[in-house]
C-alpha positions in Angstrom: 99.8 5.8 -27.1 99.6 2.2 -28.5 96.8 1.1 -30.9 95.2 -2.3 -30.3 93.5 -3.9 -33.0 90.7 -6.2 -31.9 89.4 -8.9 -34.1 86.1 -8.1 -35.8 83.1 -9.7 -34.4 81.4 -12.4 -36.7 77.8 -11.0 -37.4 76.5 -13.9 -39.5 77.6 -17.2 -40.9 77.8 -18.0 -44.5 74.4 -19.9 -44.1 72.5 -17.0 -42.6 73.9 -14.6 -45.4 72.6 -16.8 -48.1 69.3 -17.1 -46.4 68.9 -13.3 -45.8 67.8 -12.4 -49.5 65.2 -15.2 -49.5 63.9 -14.0 -46.2 63.5 -10.4 -47.5 61.8 -11.5 -50.8 59.3 -13.6 -48.7 58.6 -10.7 -46.3 58.1 -8.3 -49.3 55.7 -10.8 -51.1 53.8 -11.3 -47.7 53.3 -7.7 -47.3 52.2 -7.1 -51.0 49.5 -9.7 -50.9 47.1 -7.7 -48.5 47.9 -4.6 -50.7 46.2 -6.2 -53.6 42.8 -5.9 -52.0 42.8 -2.3 -51.2 40.2 0.5 -51.9 41.4 4.0 -52.5 39.2 7.0 -52.7 39.2 10.7 -52.2 37.1 12.0 -49.4 35.0 15.3 -49.7 38.0 17.3 -48.1 40.3 16.0 -50.9 42.5 13.7 -48.9 43.3 10.1 -50.3 42.0 7.4 -48.0 43.0 3.7 -48.5 41.1 0.8 -46.8 40.4 -2.9 -47.2 36.6 -2.1 -47.0 34.7 -0.1 -49.7 34.1 3.5 -49.2 31.1 5.0 -47.8 28.0 5.2 -50.1 28.4 9.1 -50.0 31.7 8.9 -52.1 30.7 9.4 -55.7 32.1 6.9 -58.2 34.3 9.4 -59.9 36.4 9.8 -56.7 37.1 6.1 -56.2 40.9 5.8 -57.4 41.3 2.1 -57.2 39.2 -1.1 -56.2 40.4 -4.5 -55.5 40.5 -7.0 -58.5 37.0 -8.4 -59.1 36.6 -12.3 -59.4 34.9 -13.2 -62.6 31.4 -14.2 -62.0 30.1 -17.3 -63.7 28.3 -16.5 -67.1 25.0 -18.4 -67.0 24.5 -20.7 -69.9 21.4 -20.0 -71.9 19.7 -23.1 -73.1 17.1 -22.9 -76.0 13.7 -24.2 -74.8 12.6 -27.3 -76.4 9.2 -25.9 -77.6 9.4 -22.2 -77.8 6.6 -19.9 -78.8 7.2 -16.7 -80.8 7.2 -14.5 -77.6 9.5 -16.7 -75.6 11.9 -17.1 -78.8 12.0 -13.2 -79.0 12.7 -12.9 -75.4 15.5 -15.5 -75.5 17.0 -13.7 -78.6 17.0 -10.3 -76.6 18.6 -11.8 -73.7 21.4 -13.4 -75.7 22.9 -10.0 -76.8 22.7 -8.9 -73.1 24.8 -11.8 -72.0 27.3 -11.2 -74.6 27.6 -7.5 -73.6 28.4 -8.5 -70.0 31.3 -10.7 -70.7 34.2 -10.5 -68.3 37.7 -9.5 -69.3 38.8 -13.1 -68.9 35.9 -14.3 -71.1 37.0 -11.8 -73.8 40.6 -13.1 -73.4 39.7 -16.6 -73.8 37.7 -16.1 -76.8 40.6 -14.0 -78.3 42.9 -16.9 -77.8 40.3 -19.3 -79.1 40.1 -17.1 -82.3 43.9 -16.9 -82.5 44.2 -20.7 -82.1 41.8 -21.2 -84.9 43.3 -18.8 -87.1 46.8 -20.3 -86.5 45.2 -23.9 -87.4 43.6 -22.4 -90.5 46.9 -21.0 -91.5 48.7 -24.3 -90.9 46.1 -26.1 -93.0 46.3 -23.5 -95.7 50.2 -24.1 -95.9 49.7 -27.9 -95.9 47.2 -27.7 -98.6 49.6 -25.5 -100.5 52.4 -27.9 -100.1 50.3 -30.9 -101.2 49.1 -28.9 -104.3 52.8 -28.1 -105.2 53.6 -31.8 -104.8 50.7 -32.8 -106.9 51.7 -30.4 -109.7 55.2 -31.8 -109.8 54.1 -35.4 -109.9 51.5 -34.0 -112.6 54.5 -32.7 -114.6 56.7 -35.6 -114.3 53.9 -38.0 -115.1 53.0 -36.1 -118.3 56.8 -36.0 -119.3 57.1 -39.8 -118.7 53.8 -40.6 -120.7 55.2 -38.3 -123.3 58.4 -40.3 -123.5 56.7 -43.6 -123.6 54.4 -42.6 -126.4 57.1 -41.2 -128.5 58.4 -44.8 -129.3 61.9 -44.1 -128.2 63.8 -46.8 -126.5 63.6 -46.7 -122.6 65.8 -48.4 -120.2 65.6 -48.6 -116.5 67.5 -50.3 -113.7 66.1 -53.3 -112.0 66.2 -54.5 -108.2 69.9 -55.8 -108.8 70.9 -52.6 -110.4 71.2 -54.0 -114.0 70.1 -52.0 -116.9 66.9 -53.4 -118.8 65.1 -52.2 -121.9 61.3 -51.9 -121.8 59.6 -54.2 -124.2 56.1 -53.4 -125.4 54.2 -55.1 -122.4 56.5 -53.0 -119.9 56.0 -49.9 -122.1 52.3 -50.3 -121.8 52.3 -51.0 -118.1 54.4 -47.8 -117.4 52.1 -45.8 -119.8 49.1 -47.1 -117.8 50.7 -46.1 -114.3 51.6 -42.6 -116.0 47.9 -42.1 -116.9 46.8 -42.9 -113.5 49.0 -40.5 -112.0 47.8 -37.7 -114.6 44.3 -38.6 -113.8 44.7 -38.3 -110.0 47.3 -35.4 -109.8 46.5 -33.2 -112.9 43.2 -31.7 -111.9 
């Protein structure tokens, strides 16, 4: 008996092989979208029922297993009246806590993010203030040291714009002492 090997049939081209995973992902996503809006509840016989419609009114709330995601309802903005009497002011102040108590999870998350951003901004501002305070303290220390050297009467030399060394005369010493005192007045608080 003789065995004959036949060529394997070509099932798919390389192009369709690459397209197949994307098609599967698209199909799965398409099937998952309607499942998002499903109600699930346990009926009086104990069976779990799923539907895209809410359960009958006879099903108690404790037997409802899942509900579709609810969209956030817009929160009404309470504007204070222009001229409010005492009873109207009391009514509006009583209505404000009720509006706060009915915030949606989205509103609570937005408020939490806002608080976190404010705290982060405050921390950045505090760090910047600390950095500026450290720079002022260093400037103060240097200015006091320079003023003490100028007041001691010792000879002080500095380099000019051409890189040449020059010794301060009395007018230059007085000018440098005035600038050092201005820095001390502004940074040593």
